N, C-alpha and C positions, 0 to 999 in steps of 0.2 A: 504494500500500500504506500509506504513512504517513498520507495523507489519510483513508483508511478507518478507520485506528486512532484518529486524533484525533476522528473522528465518534463512534466507540465510547466514547471517554473522555468526550466531551460528554454522550452518553446516560447514562453512568454517573453523572456529576455531577447531571444532571437527576433521576435516580432517587433520589439522596441527598436532594434537595430534596423530592421527592414523598413519600418515606417518613419524612422528618424526622430522619434520622440517617445518619451516615457509617459505612460498613461497611469496616473496615480490611483485611479479607481480600480485598476487591475491588480495592484499590489496587495489587495486583500488575500490573494492566493498565498502569499508568503506568510501572512499572519495565520491563516488556516493551517498551513504546513507546520508552523511552530506549535500550534495547539495539538496537532497530531503527534509531534515529537514528545510533547509533555504526556500525552495519554500512553504512548509507548514506554516512556520512562516509568510511569506508574505501574504498568503491566509487568515490566521487568522486576521491579521491586516487590510487587505483591503476588504475582501469579507464576513465578518461575521456580523451577527446581534446580537452577544453576547455582554454583557456589557464590558466596558473598563477594569474593574477589572478582568473579566474572560479572556479577550484577553491577558492581562499582564501575568496572571498565566499560560495560555497555552503556550504563547510565551516563558516564562522563562523555563517551563518544557522541551519544544522542544530544547531550547538552551542548557540545561543541558545534554540532550541526545546527541546532536550534538557535544558538546565539549568533552564529555566523549569518544565518538567514535573517535574523532581526537587524543586524548591522547592515546587511545588504539592503533591506527595505528602507532603513533610515537614510542610507547614502543615496539611494535611488530617489527618494522624496526630495532630498536636498538638491540633487542634480536636476530634477524637474523644476524646482522653484527658481533655480538660477539659469535655466535654459541650457544646461550642459548635457550633451549627448553626442557621441556614444561612449565616451571614455569610461564612465562609471559602469555602464552596462557591460562593456567589454571586460572590465575587471571582474565583474560578477561572473561572467561566462568562464573566465579563467579558473575560478574556484569550483565550478560545477563538476568537472570530471572527477576530482578527488571526492567530493560529496557523493557522487553517484557510485563510485567504486566502494566507498564505505558502506553505503546502503545495500548494494548488491551483496557484499560480504555478509552483512547483517542478515539479509533475507535467507542466505544459504545456511547461516548458523542457527537460525530460529529452530528451536526444538532439539537441536543436536549440537551443542556447543563443543567444539574440539579445541585442543591446545593450539594447533597450527592456525586454525581459523581465528581464534582470539588474538594470537600474536599478530596476524595480518591486520586485523581490525585496529588493534592498538597502534601499530606502525602507521597505518593510514590516518588515524586520528591525529597522531603527532605531526604527520605531513600536513594535514589540514591546518593545524594550529600554527605551524611554522609559516605556511603560505599566507594565511590570513594576517599574521603579525607583520610579515614582510610587506603586504599590500595595504596595511592600515585598516583591516577588517576584523580585528580582534579586540575584545574588551580589555581595558586596562584596569585590572582588579585593584592594584595598589592605589591608583589614582581615585577609584571609586571609594575605597575604604578611607582614604585620607579626606575626601570630600564629605563623607558621612561621619567623620570624626570618630571612628571606631578605634578604641584603645587596643593595645596589644593583648591585654587580658580578655577583652571582649572577643577578639578574633579567635583566641585559643579556646574559649568557652564555646563559641559558635561551632567550631570544628569538632570539638569533643561531643557536643550535643548531637550534631549531625551523625557522627559515627555511631553513637548510642542508639539513635532513632533507627538507623539502618539495621543494627543488630536486633532490635526489638521486632521490627517488621519481619526480618528473616526468621527469627525464633517463633513468632506467631504463625507464620506460614508453615514451618516444619511441624508445629504442634496441632495442625488442623486435621492430620490424617487419623 
């Protein structure tokens, strides 16, 4: 399902190039795709028999894709408002092959997570992160934390609570049998 939607987004981006303009009303597809990623992340955490480590890796990979899509949408809206085309669209299209390869790997892995498949997906996820950072399409978490005035203790507590919540979800799922 996610792979099909990312292909639709790629087609949309290509239509922006073809017509020489970004249509902001069409960017709703990117928001819907982000929602689908969130639903998939929830399914991985709640409905999966895979190990906690694999859950974390898949969750993080889907998060990278979701956040990249959100940044793409944001940059496309800005490009539209300043009349800039096709540079931003072309940059988005450069990211698509890596996202598609990740989602293709994920589709193959669904239901039968293998060590080799997980390694491939993790490597592709890191490739996406490096690519988006290089192109200016990645979130700057340090900047966000500073802007939100989060102390070092608050950061540590947040991370510990997140880990604990994942363990609880995983334990609850294992105890439902």
